[in-house]
N, C-alpha and C positions, 0 to 999 in steps of 0.2 A: 245912534243905533246901538242897542244893547246886544252883547254876544254871550250866549250860554253854550258851553260844551263845543265851542267852535262853530256854532250855527247862529246866524242872525235871528234875533227874537221876533223882529217885525215881519220877517219873511216867513210865510207858511210853506207848504209844499211837501213833497215826498221825503225830502231829507230830514225835515223836522219830525215828521210822523214816524219815520223809521227809527230815529233816535229815541223817541218817546216809547215806541213799542219795545225796543231793546231794553230800555230802562225798566219798563213795566215787567217784562219777562224776567230780567235779572232780579228784580225785587220779589217776584213771585217764587222764583226758584230758591232764592235765599231764604224767604219766609218758609217755604216748604221744607228745606233742609233743617232750618231752625226748629220747626214744628216736629220733625222726625226725631231730632236730638232731644228735645224736651220730653216727648212721649217715651222715648227709649230710656231716658234718665228716670222718669217717673215709674216706669215698669220695673227698672232695675232697683230703684229705691224701695218700691213696694215688695218686691221679691226678697231682697236681702233683709228687710225688716221682718217679713213674715218668717224667713228662715231663722232669724234671731229669736223670735218668740216661739216658734214651733219646730225646733230642731228635731225633737223626737219623732214627729210626724214625717218630716223630710227624710229622716233616717229610715223609717219604716217604708216609705215610698221608694227610696233608693234600694232598700233590701228586696222589696217585691220585684222591682225592675231587674235586679241582678238574678233573682230566682228564675224569672221568666226568660232572661237571656241565657241562663245556664240550661234550662230545658230546651230552648230553641237550638242551642249548640249540641247538647248531649244526646237528644233523641235520634237525630240522624246518625251520629257516631255509633250508638248502640245498635240501631237497625243494620247499618253497614257492617259493623263488627260481627253481629250474630250471623249474618248471611255468609261472611267470610269463614267463620268457625264451622258453620254447617257444611260449607263446601269442603273444608279440610277434613271434617269427620267422614264425609262420604268418600273422599279419596283415600284417607288413612284411618280406617276404623280402630286401629290400635291406640289412637289418641284418647279414646274413651277410657282405656286402662290407665293411661298417664293421669287423666283428670281424676279418676277414682283414687289413685294412689295419693295424689296431692290432697284431696279431700280427707282421706283417712289420716295422712300425716298431720294435717291441720287439726283434726279431731283429737289425736293423741297429744299434740302440743298443747291444746287448750285444756285437756284433762290433767296433764302433768304440771301445768302452770297454776292450777287452782291451789290456794294456800293450804287447804286441808290435805289434799293429795300430796302436795309438795313436802309437807311435814312427814307424811307416812313413808314417802319414797326417799327421804333424805339419807344419803349414804348408801343407797342401793342402786348404783348406776347400771348394773347388769339387769336389774328388774325393769328399769326404764327402757333400756334397749330391747328387752324381750317384749315389752308392751308395744313398742313401735313395730317390731317384726310381726307380732301376733295380729294386731289390728290391720296393718297394711297388707300383710299376706292373706289374712282372712277375707278382707274386702275383695282383693283381686282373685282369690281362689273361688269365692262364692260367685263372682261375676262370670268367671270362666265356666264353672259348673252350670250356671243358669243358661248361658249361651249354648253349651254343649247339649243340654236337655232340650232346648228349643230346636236345635238342629236335628236331633234324633226324632223328635216328635213330628217334624216336617217330613222326614224320610219315611216314617211309619204311615203318615196320612197320605203320602203321594204314591 
């Protein structure tokens, strides 16, 4: 009597059928895993060889993806931030004057950093300081006058 895997070959029955089914399942599972690994290897090989040949396109694709990601992240931040700033401006209207002063200071800084103007103002530090005072003071003064006129016009109309 011949024995295979601890089961007598001549004897049939449920024990032999169970072992045959177990072996068939194990072979199928092993084949399935092997097929998955082969397909994954082929896809990986194809992708890496495509990247080697087309790196510039991959870079562009990654760049577009990063731009989209940046937009997805930054748009909610801008919307939330502008809502927060609007709330602060409603609560503290004097912040408008601070913003105007910052814009005027930036404008003077840009003007005085121009190469032609920098050459003209070289050695005249007092003139540069006067320009800062004139532009920032003028901006804030004009904003105050405009607000005052709007208030008096409302008083006249009411």
